[in-house]
DSSP file (Angstrom, degrees, kcal/mol; ACC not computed):
  #  RESIDUE AA STRUCTURE BP1 BP2  ACC     N-H-->O    O-->H-N    N-H-->O    O-->H-N    TCO  KAPPA ALPHA  PHI   PSI    X-CA   Y-CA   Z-CA
    1    1 A X     >        0   0    0      0, 0.0     4,-3.3     0, 0.0     7,-0.2   0.000 360.0 360.0 360.0 -34.1   -0.5   -2.2   15.8
    2    2 A X  T  4  +     0   0    0      1,-0.2     6,-0.2     2,-0.2     7,-0.2   0.808 360.0  51.2 -68.7 -26.8    1.5   -2.6   12.6
    3    3 A X  T  4 S+     0   0    0      1,-0.1     3,-0.3     5,-0.1    -1,-0.2   0.852 115.9  41.1 -76.4 -32.5   -1.6   -3.9   10.8
    4    4 A X  T  4 S+     0   0    0      1,-0.3     2,-0.9     2,-0.1    -2,-0.2   0.902 120.5  43.4 -77.1 -43.1   -3.7   -0.9   12.0
    5    5 A X    ><  +     0   0    0     -4,-3.3     3,-1.7     1,-0.2     4,-0.4  -0.797  66.1 178.7-108.2  90.5   -1.0    1.7   11.5
    6    6 A X  T 3  S+     0   0    0     -2,-0.9     3,-0.5    83,-0.3     4,-0.4   0.771  80.2  55.7 -62.9 -27.8    0.5    0.9    8.1
    7    7 A X  T 3> S+     0   0    0     81,-3.3     4,-2.2     1,-0.2    -1,-0.3   0.450  81.5  91.2 -85.2   0.2    2.9    3.9    8.4
    8    8 A X  H <> S+     0   0    0     -3,-1.7     4,-2.7    80,-0.4    -1,-0.2   0.886  83.2  52.9 -63.9 -39.3    4.4    2.7   11.7
    9    9 A X  H  > S+     0   0    0     -3,-0.5     4,-1.9    -4,-0.4    -1,-0.2   0.933 110.9  45.9 -63.0 -45.6    7.2    0.8   10.1
   10   10 A X  H  > S+     0   0    0     -4,-0.4     4,-0.9     2,-0.2    -1,-0.2   0.889 113.5  49.7 -65.5 -38.4    8.3    3.8    8.0
   11   11 A X  H >< S+     0   0    0     -4,-2.2     3,-0.7     1,-0.2     4,-0.4   0.906 111.2  49.4 -64.8 -41.0    8.1    6.0   11.0
   12   12 A X  H ><>S+     0   0    0     -4,-2.7     5,-3.0     1,-0.2     3,-1.4   0.823 100.6  65.0 -67.0 -31.1   10.1    3.5   13.0
   13   13 A X  H ><5S+     0   0    0     -4,-1.9     3,-1.4     1,-0.3    -1,-0.2   0.821  93.3  61.6 -61.1 -30.7   12.7    3.4   10.2
   14   14 A X  T <<5S+     0   0    0     -4,-0.9    -1,-0.3    -3,-0.7    -2,-0.2   0.712 107.3  44.6 -68.2 -20.0   13.5    7.0   10.9
   15   15 A X  T X 5S-     0   0    0     -3,-1.4     3,-1.5    -4,-0.4    -1,-0.3   0.079 123.7-101.9-109.0  22.1   14.6    6.0   14.4
   16   16 A X  T < 5S-     0   0    0     -3,-1.4    -3,-0.2     1,-0.3    -2,-0.1   0.858  75.7 -64.0  56.1  36.6   16.6    2.9   13.3
   17   17 A X  T 3><S+     0   0    0     -5,-3.0     4,-1.6    -8,-0.1    -1,-0.3   0.627 106.0 127.1  62.7  18.7   13.6    0.9   14.4
   18   18 A X  H <>  +     0   0    0     -3,-1.5     4,-2.7    -6,-0.4     5,-0.2   0.820  67.4  62.4 -67.3 -30.5   14.1    1.9   18.0
   19   19 A X  H  > S+     0   0    0     -7,-0.4     4,-2.4     2,-0.2     5,-0.2   0.956 105.8  41.8 -61.0 -52.0   10.4    3.0   18.0
   20   20 A X  H  > S+     0   0    0      1,-0.2     4,-2.4     2,-0.2    -1,-0.2   0.888 114.8  52.5 -65.1 -37.6    9.0   -0.4   17.4
   21   21 A X  H  X S+     0   0    0     -4,-1.6     4,-2.1     2,-0.2    -1,-0.2   0.921 111.2  45.9 -63.9 -43.3   11.5   -2.0   19.8
   22   22 A X  H  X S+     0   0    0     -4,-2.7     4,-2.2     2,-0.2    -2,-0.2   0.876 112.0  51.2 -68.8 -36.7   10.5    0.4   22.6
   23   23 A X  H  X S+     0   0    0     -4,-2.4     4,-2.7    -5,-0.2    -2,-0.2   0.923 109.9  50.5 -63.8 -43.1    6.8   -0.1   21.9
   24   24 A X  H  X S+     0   0    0     -4,-2.4     4,-2.4     1,-0.2    -2,-0.2   0.896 109.7  50.4 -61.9 -40.3    7.4   -3.9   22.1
   25   25 A X  H  X S+     0   0    0     -4,-2.1     4,-2.4     2,-0.2    -1,-0.2   0.910 111.0  49.0 -63.8 -41.7    9.2   -3.5   25.4
   26   26 A X  H  X S+     0   0    0     -4,-2.2     4,-2.4     2,-0.2    -2,-0.2   0.926 111.9  48.3 -63.3 -45.1    6.3   -1.4   26.8
   27   27 A X  H  X S+     0   0    0     -4,-2.7     4,-2.6     1,-0.2    -2,-0.2   0.902 110.6  51.9 -62.2 -40.7    3.7   -3.9   25.6
   28   28 A X  H  X S+     0   0    0     -4,-2.4     4,-2.4     2,-0.2    -1,-0.2   0.924 109.8  48.8 -61.7 -44.3    5.8   -6.7   27.2
   29   29 A X  H  X S+     0   0    0     -4,-2.4     4,-2.1     1,-0.2    -1,-0.2   0.907 111.6  49.8 -62.4 -41.4    5.9   -4.9   30.5
   30   30 A X  H  X S+     0   0    0     -4,-2.4     4,-2.1     1,-0.2    -2,-0.2   0.919 111.6  47.9 -63.7 -43.0    2.1   -4.3   30.4
   31   31 A X  H  X S+     0   0    0     -4,-2.6     4,-2.5     1,-0.2    -2,-0.2   0.882 109.4  53.3 -66.4 -37.9    1.4   -7.9   29.7
   32   32 A X  H  X S+     0   0    0     -4,-2.4     4,-2.5     2,-0.2    -1,-0.2   0.907 108.2  50.7 -62.1 -41.5    3.8   -9.1   32.5
   33   33 A X  H  X S+     0   0    0     -4,-2.1     4,-2.3     2,-0.2     5,-0.2   0.921 110.4  49.2 -62.3 -43.6    1.9   -6.8   34.9
   34   34 A X  H  X S+     0   0    0     -4,-2.1     4,-3.2     1,-0.2    -2,-0.2   0.926 112.3  48.0 -61.9 -44.2   -1.4   -8.3   33.8
   35   35 A X  H  X S+     0   0    0     -4,-2.5     4,-1.0     1,-0.2    -1,-0.2   0.876 112.2  49.4 -65.2 -37.0   -0.1  -11.8   34.2
   36   36 A X  H  < S+     0   0    0     -4,-2.5    -1,-0.2     2,-0.2    -2,-0.2   0.878 119.7  36.8 -69.2 -37.0    1.3  -11.1   37.7
   37   37 A X  H  < S+     0   0    0     -4,-2.3    -2,-0.2    -5,-0.2    -3,-0.2   0.897 136.2  17.8 -82.7 -41.7   -1.9   -9.5   38.9
   38   38 A X  H >X S+     0   0    0     -4,-3.2     4,-1.2    -5,-0.2     3,-1.0   0.026  81.7 127.8-120.2  26.1   -4.5  -11.8   37.2
   39   39 A X  T 3< S+     0   0    0     -4,-1.0     3,-0.2     1,-0.3    -1,-0.1   0.814  71.1  55.2 -56.9 -36.5   -2.4  -14.8   36.3
   40   40 A X  T 34 S+     0   0    0      1,-0.2    -1,-0.3    -3,-0.2    -2,-0.1   0.823 110.1  46.3 -68.8 -30.3   -4.7  -17.4   37.9
   41   41 A X  T <4 S+     0   0    0     -3,-1.0     2,-0.7    -6,-0.1    -1,-0.2   0.690  96.8  82.1 -84.9 -19.1   -7.7  -16.1   35.8
   42   42 A X     <  +     0   0    0     -4,-1.2     3,-0.1    -3,-0.2    -1,-0.0  -0.785  44.7 163.5 -95.8 116.9   -5.9  -16.0   32.5
   43   43 A X        +     0   0    0     -2,-0.7     2,-0.3     1,-0.1    -1,-0.1   0.304  61.0   6.5-115.3   7.8   -5.7  -19.4   30.8
   44   44 A X  S  > S-     0   0    0      1,-0.1     4,-1.9     0, 0.0     5,-0.1  -0.990  80.6 -86.6-173.8 175.2   -4.8  -18.4   27.3
   45   45 A X  H  > S+     0   0    0     -2,-0.3     4,-2.9     1,-0.2     5,-0.2   0.858 117.8  57.6 -64.7 -37.0   -3.8  -15.8   24.8
   46   46 A X  H  > S+     0   0    0      1,-0.2     4,-2.3     2,-0.2    -1,-0.2   0.925 109.6  43.5 -63.0 -44.5   -7.4  -14.8   24.0
   47   47 A X  H  > S+     0   0    0      2,-0.2     4,-2.5     1,-0.2    -1,-0.2   0.872 113.2  52.6 -68.7 -36.2   -8.2  -13.9   27.6
   48   48 A X  H  X S+     0   0    0     -4,-1.9     4,-2.5     2,-0.2    -2,-0.2   0.923 111.2  46.9 -63.4 -44.3   -4.8  -12.2   28.0
   49   49 A X  H  X S+     0   0    0     -4,-2.9     4,-2.5     2,-0.2    -2,-0.2   0.910 111.9  50.6 -63.1 -42.7   -5.6  -10.0   25.0
   50   50 A X  H  X S+     0   0    0     -4,-2.3     4,-1.5    -5,-0.2    -2,-0.2   0.913 112.2  46.4 -62.9 -43.2   -9.1   -9.3   26.2
   51   51 A X  H  X S+     0   0    0     -4,-2.5     4,-1.7     2,-0.2    -1,-0.2   0.898 111.6  52.1 -65.8 -40.6   -7.8   -8.2   29.6
   52   52 A X  H  X S+     0   0    0     -4,-2.5     4,-2.9     1,-0.2    -2,-0.2   0.926 109.5  49.3 -60.6 -44.6   -5.1   -6.1   28.0
   53   53 A X  H  < S+     0   0    0     -4,-2.5    -1,-0.2     1,-0.2    -2,-0.2   0.774 106.0  56.6 -70.4 -25.6   -7.7   -4.3   25.8
   54   54 A X  H  < S+     0   0    0     -4,-1.5     3,-0.3    -5,-0.2    -1,-0.2   0.904 117.3  34.9 -67.6 -39.7   -9.9   -3.6   28.9
   55   55 A X  H  < S+     0   0    0     -4,-1.7     2,-0.4     1,-0.3    -2,-0.2   0.812 132.4  29.1 -83.3 -31.3   -7.0   -1.8   30.5
   56   56 A X  S  < S-     0   0    0     -4,-2.9    -1,-0.3    -5,-0.2    -2,-0.1  -0.766  84.8-156.7-132.2  85.4   -5.5   -0.3   27.4
   57   57 A X    >   -     0   0    0     -2,-0.4     3,-1.7    -3,-0.3     4,-0.3  -0.085  30.1-105.0 -63.5 162.7   -8.2    0.3   24.7
   58   58 A X  G >  S+     0   0    0      1,-0.3     3,-2.0     2,-0.2     4,-0.4   0.845 116.6  64.1 -56.2 -37.7   -7.5    0.5   21.0
   59   59 A X  G 3  S+     0   0    0      1,-0.3     4,-0.4     2,-0.2    -1,-0.3   0.677  96.0  59.9 -66.6 -13.8   -7.9    4.3   21.0
   60   60 A X  G <> S+     0   0    0     -3,-1.7     4,-1.9     1,-0.2    -1,-0.3   0.530  81.7  85.6 -87.8  -6.6   -4.8    4.6   23.3
   61   61 A X  H <> S+     0   0    0     -3,-2.0     4,-2.3    -4,-0.3    -1,-0.2   0.917  87.9  49.6 -61.3 -44.1   -2.5    2.9   20.8
   62   62 A X  H  > S+     0   0    0     -4,-0.4     4,-2.9    -3,-0.2    -1,-0.2   0.903 108.8  52.8 -63.6 -39.2   -1.8    6.1   18.9
   63   63 A X  H  > S+     0   0    0     -4,-0.4     4,-2.7     1,-0.2     5,-0.2   0.884 108.3  51.3 -63.4 -37.2   -1.0    7.9   22.2
   64   64 A X  H  X S+     0   0    0     -4,-1.9     4,-2.2     2,-0.2    -2,-0.2   0.927 111.7  47.0 -62.6 -45.5    1.5    5.1   23.0
   65   65 A X  H  X S+     0   0    0     -4,-2.3     4,-2.6     2,-0.2    -2,-0.2   0.939 114.5  46.7 -60.9 -47.8    3.2    5.5   19.7
   66   66 A X  H  X S+     0   0    0     -4,-2.9     4,-2.6     1,-0.2    -2,-0.2   0.917 113.5  46.7 -64.4 -45.0    3.4    9.3   19.9
   67   67 A X  H  X S+     0   0    0     -4,-2.7     4,-2.0     2,-0.2    -1,-0.2   0.879 113.5  49.5 -67.3 -36.2    4.7    9.3   23.5
   68   68 A X  H  X S+     0   0    0     -4,-2.2     4,-1.9    -5,-0.2    -2,-0.2   0.919 111.6  48.9 -66.8 -42.9    7.3    6.7   22.7
   69   69 A X  H  X S+     0   0    0     -4,-2.6     4,-2.5    -5,-0.2    -2,-0.2   0.927 111.6  49.3 -60.9 -45.3    8.4    8.6   19.6
   70   70 A X  H  X S+     0   0    0     -4,-2.6     4,-2.5     1,-0.2    -1,-0.2   0.871 108.7  52.2 -64.8 -36.8    8.7   11.8   21.6
   71   71 A X  H  X S+     0   0    0     -4,-2.0     4,-2.0     2,-0.2    -1,-0.2   0.884 110.7  48.3 -67.6 -35.8   10.7   10.1   24.3
   72   72 A X  H  X S+     0   0    0     -4,-1.9     4,-1.7     2,-0.2    -2,-0.2   0.928 113.3  47.1 -66.2 -44.9   13.1    8.8   21.7
   73   73 A X  H  <>S+     0   0    0     -4,-2.5     5,-3.0     1,-0.2     4,-0.3   0.873 111.3  51.4 -66.3 -36.5   13.4   12.2   20.1
   74   74 A X  H ><5S+     0   0    0     -4,-2.5     3,-1.1     3,-0.2    -1,-0.2   0.912 109.0  50.7 -64.5 -41.9   13.9   13.9   23.5
   75   75 A X  H 3<5S+     0   0    0     -4,-2.0    -1,-0.2     1,-0.3    -2,-0.2   0.843 113.4  45.1 -65.0 -32.9   16.7   11.4   24.3
   76   76 A X  T 3<5S-     0   0    0     -4,-1.7    -1,-0.3    -5,-0.1    -2,-0.2   0.416 112.3-122.6 -89.1   1.7   18.4   12.2   21.0
   77   77 A X  T < 5 +     0   0    0     -3,-1.1     2,-0.3    -4,-0.3    -3,-0.2   0.873  64.3 141.1  56.7  41.8   17.9   15.9   21.5
   78   78 A X      < -     0   0    0     -5,-3.0    -1,-0.2    -6,-0.1    -2,-0.1  -0.772  60.7 -94.3-105.7 154.9   15.9   16.2   18.2
   79   79 A X        -     0   0    0     -2,-0.3     2,-0.2     1,-0.1    -1,-0.1  -0.413  49.0-102.3 -67.1 146.9   12.9   18.3   17.7
   80   80 A X        -     0   0    0     -2,-0.1     2,-0.4     1,-0.1    -1,-0.1  -0.485  28.5-130.1 -73.3 135.3    9.6   16.5   18.2
   81   81 A X        -     0   0    0     -2,-0.2     2,-1.0   -15,-0.1    -1,-0.1  -0.697  12.0-143.7 -80.9 134.5    7.7   15.4   15.1
   82   82 A X        +     0   0    0     -2,-0.4     2,-0.3     2,-0.0    -1,-0.0  -0.822  32.2 171.9-100.1  95.2    4.0   16.4   15.2
   83   83 A X        -     0   0    0     -2,-1.0     2,-0.3   -17,-0.0   -17,-0.0  -0.682  22.1-142.4-103.2 157.9    2.3   13.5   13.5
   84   84 A X    >>  -     0   0    0     -2,-0.3     3,-1.1     1,-0.1     4,-1.0  -0.839  25.3-115.2-116.2 156.3   -1.4   12.8   13.2
   85   85 A X  H >> S+     0   0    0     -2,-0.3     4,-1.3     1,-0.3     3,-0.7   0.868 115.1  59.5 -59.3 -37.2   -3.1    9.5   13.4
   86   86 A X  H 3> S+     0   0    0      1,-0.2     4,-0.8     2,-0.2    -1,-0.3   0.786  97.4  61.8 -64.6 -25.8   -4.2    9.7    9.8
   87   87 A X  H <4 S+     0   0    0     -3,-1.1    -1,-0.2     1,-0.2     3,-0.2   0.861 108.4  42.2 -65.8 -35.0   -0.5    9.9    8.8
   88   88 A X  H << S+     0   0    0     -4,-1.0   -81,-3.3    -3,-0.7   -80,-0.4   0.706 104.5  64.8 -84.6 -20.7    0.1    6.5   10.2
   89   89 A X  H  < S+     0   0    0     -4,-1.3   -83,-0.3   -84,-0.2     2,-0.3   0.753  85.6  87.8 -74.5 -22.5   -3.1    4.9    8.9
   90   90 A X  S  < S-     0   0    0     -4,-0.8     2,-0.4    -3,-0.2     0, 0.0  -0.563  75.2-134.2 -80.7 138.7   -2.0    5.4    5.3
   91   91 A X        -     0   0    0     -2,-0.3     2,-0.5   -85,-0.1   -84,-0.1  -0.763  14.2-133.1 -90.5 135.4    0.1    2.6    3.7
   92   92 A X        -     0   0    0     -2,-0.4     2,-0.6   -86,-0.3   -82,-0.0  -0.773  17.8-138.5 -87.4 128.2    3.1    3.7    1.7
   93   93 A X        -     0   0    0     -2,-0.5     2,-0.4     2,-0.0    -1,-0.0  -0.781  21.4-169.9 -92.0 121.8    3.3    1.9   -1.7
   94   94 A X        -     0   0    0     -2,-0.6     2,-0.5     0, 0.0    -2,-0.0  -0.883  18.8-130.6-111.4 142.3    6.8    0.8   -2.5
   95   95 A X        -     0   0    0     -2,-0.4     2,-0.3     3,-0.0    -2,-0.0  -0.788  27.9-169.0 -91.3 132.0    7.9   -0.5   -5.9
   96   96 A X    >>  -     0   0    0     -2,-0.5     3,-1.2     1,-0.1     4,-0.5  -0.739  36.4-107.0-116.8 165.7    9.8   -3.8   -5.8
   97   97 A X  G >4 S+     0   0    0      1,-0.3     3,-1.5    -2,-0.3     4,-0.4   0.867 117.3  62.6 -59.1 -37.6   11.8   -5.7   -8.4
   98   98 A X  G >4 S+     0   0    0      1,-0.3     3,-1.0     2,-0.2    -1,-0.3   0.782  92.8  65.3 -61.6 -26.3    9.1   -8.3   -8.6
   99   99 A X  G <4 S+     0   0    0     -3,-1.2    -1,-0.3     1,-0.2    -2,-0.2   0.768  99.1  52.2 -67.1 -24.8    6.7   -5.6   -9.9
  100  100 A X  G << S+     0   0    0     -3,-1.5     2,-0.4    -4,-0.5    -1,-0.2   0.473  82.6 105.3 -93.6  -1.4    8.7   -5.1  -13.0
  101  101 A X  S <  S-     0   0    0     -3,-1.0     5,-0.0    -4,-0.4    -3,-0.0  -0.660  77.9-115.1 -80.7 129.0    8.7   -8.8  -14.1
  102  102 A X    >>  -     0   0    0     -2,-0.4     4,-1.6     1,-0.1     3,-0.5  -0.292  19.4-121.0 -62.5 148.5    6.4   -9.5  -17.0
  103  103 A X  H 3> S+     0   0    0      1,-0.2     4,-2.6     2,-0.2     5,-0.2   0.842 110.2  60.9 -60.2 -35.7    3.5  -11.9  -16.2
  104  104 A X  H 3> S+     0   0    0      1,-0.2     4,-2.2     2,-0.2    -1,-0.2   0.895 104.5  48.3 -61.2 -40.4    4.6  -14.4  -18.8
  105  105 A X  H <> S+     0   0    0     -3,-0.5     4,-2.2     2,-0.2    -1,-0.2   0.883 111.2  50.6 -67.7 -37.6    7.9  -14.9  -17.1
  106  106 A X  H  X S+     0   0    0     -4,-1.6     4,-2.4     1,-0.2    -2,-0.2   0.915 110.8  49.4 -63.7 -42.8    6.2  -15.4  -13.7
  107  107 A X  H  X S+     0   0    0     -4,-2.6     4,-2.6     2,-0.2    -2,-0.2   0.887 109.5  51.2 -65.6 -39.2    3.8  -17.9  -15.3
  108  108 A X  H  X S+     0   0    0     -4,-2.2     4,-2.1     2,-0.2    -1,-0.2   0.928 112.2  46.4 -63.0 -45.2    6.8  -19.8  -16.9
  109  109 A X  H  X S+     0   0    0     -4,-2.2     4,-1.7     2,-0.2    -2,-0.2   0.892 112.2  51.9 -64.0 -39.4    8.6  -20.0  -13.5
  110  110 A X  H  X S+     0   0    0     -4,-2.4     4,-1.2     1,-0.2    -2,-0.2   0.942 112.3  44.0 -61.7 -48.9    5.4  -21.1  -11.8
  111  111 A X  H  X S+     0   0    0     -4,-2.6     4,-0.6     1,-0.2    -1,-0.2   0.834 108.9  59.1 -67.6 -31.5    4.7  -23.9  -14.3
  112  112 A X  H  < S+     0   0    0     -4,-2.1     4,-0.3     1,-0.2    -1,-0.2   0.894 118.4  28.1 -63.1 -41.1    8.4  -25.0  -14.1
  113  113 A X  H  X S+     0   0    0     -4,-1.7     4,-2.5    -3,-0.2     5,-0.3   0.448  95.2  94.2-102.8  -2.0    8.3  -25.6  -10.4
  114  114 A X  H  X S+     0   0    0     -4,-1.2     4,-2.7     1,-0.2     5,-0.2   0.925  87.2  45.8 -59.1 -48.9    4.6  -26.5   -9.9
  115  115 A X  H  X S+     0   0    0     -4,-0.6     4,-2.5     1,-0.2    -1,-0.2   0.900 113.8  49.0 -63.5 -41.2    5.1  -30.3  -10.2
  116  116 A X  H  > S+     0   0    0     -4,-0.3     4,-2.3     2,-0.2    -1,-0.2   0.916 113.8  45.5 -66.2 -43.0    8.1  -30.4   -7.9
  117  117 A X  H  X S+     0   0    0     -4,-2.5     4,-2.5     2,-0.2     5,-0.2   0.921 113.5  50.0 -65.7 -43.6    6.4  -28.3   -5.2
  118  118 A X  H  X S+     0   0    0     -4,-2.7     4,-2.4    -5,-0.3    -2,-0.2   0.910 111.7  48.2 -61.9 -43.0    3.2  -30.3   -5.5
  119  119 A X  H  X S+     0   0    0     -4,-2.5     4,-2.4    -5,-0.2    -1,-0.2   0.915 112.0  49.1 -64.5 -42.8    5.1  -33.6   -5.1
  120  120 A X  H  X S+     0   0    0     -4,-2.3     4,-2.1     1,-0.2    -2,-0.2   0.920 113.5  45.7 -63.4 -44.3    7.1  -32.3   -2.1
  121  121 A X  H  X S+     0   0    0     -4,-2.5     4,-2.7     2,-0.2    -1,-0.2   0.887 112.0  52.3 -67.2 -38.4    3.9  -31.1   -0.4
  122  122 A X  H  X S+     0   0    0     -4,-2.4     4,-2.3    -5,-0.2    -2,-0.2   0.921 109.7  48.1 -63.9 -44.0    2.1  -34.4   -1.2
  123  123 A X  H  X S+     0   0    0     -4,-2.4     4,-1.3     1,-0.2    -1,-0.2   0.918 113.7  47.9 -61.5 -43.4    4.9  -36.5    0.3
  124  124 A X  H  < S+     0   0    0     -4,-2.1     4,-0.5    -5,-0.2     3,-0.3   0.919 111.5  49.6 -63.6 -44.1    4.9  -34.3    3.4
  125  125 A X  H >< S+     0   0    0     -4,-2.7     3,-0.9     1,-0.2    -1,-0.2   0.875 109.4  51.9 -65.0 -37.2    1.1  -34.5    3.8
  126  126 A X  H 3< S+     0   0    0     -4,-2.3    -1,-0.2     1,-0.2    -2,-0.2   0.777 104.6  57.6 -69.9 -25.1    1.1  -38.3    3.4
  127  127 A X  T 3< S+     0   0    0     -4,-1.3    -1,-0.2    -3,-0.3    -2,-0.2   0.584  82.9 105.8 -82.4  -8.4    3.8  -38.6    6.1
  128  128 A X  S <  S-     0   0    0     -3,-0.9     2,-0.1    -4,-0.5    -3,-0.0  -0.469  78.9-112.5 -71.0 140.2    1.7  -36.8    8.7
  129  129 A X              0   0    0     -2,-0.2    -1,-0.1     1,-0.1    -2,-0.1  -0.469 360.0 360.0 -71.7 144.7    0.1  -39.0   11.4
  130  130 A X              0   0    0     -2,-0.1    -1,-0.1     0, 0.0    -2,-0.0   0.465 360.0 360.0 -86.5 360.0   -3.6  -39.3   11.2
């Protein structure tokens, strides 16, 4: 859901991430129910995901987010936020410290550690059993 709804993390941040935690709990309960009812037929994650999506289609994801948010706001006695799906689909662009580093400095650091990283990865790859 976080890959589909880029604004979900920022919205959850307003609730001290209780929103994402409650959504995860709901998803876990739904998956447990599916496993209890159809456990013998489900032999892997792909089939579990497919069964979940048959019962809970993608278009219901926003409704889950909205109802979970409203239940949190009701419990905290706060007014309900009226959000739209398009609000969550947009990604918020944040500026980070790494954005302000000149490319030349990044390239110098890259070249400085390139040989060491390459050697470490090569030793590790050679130690893998064939």
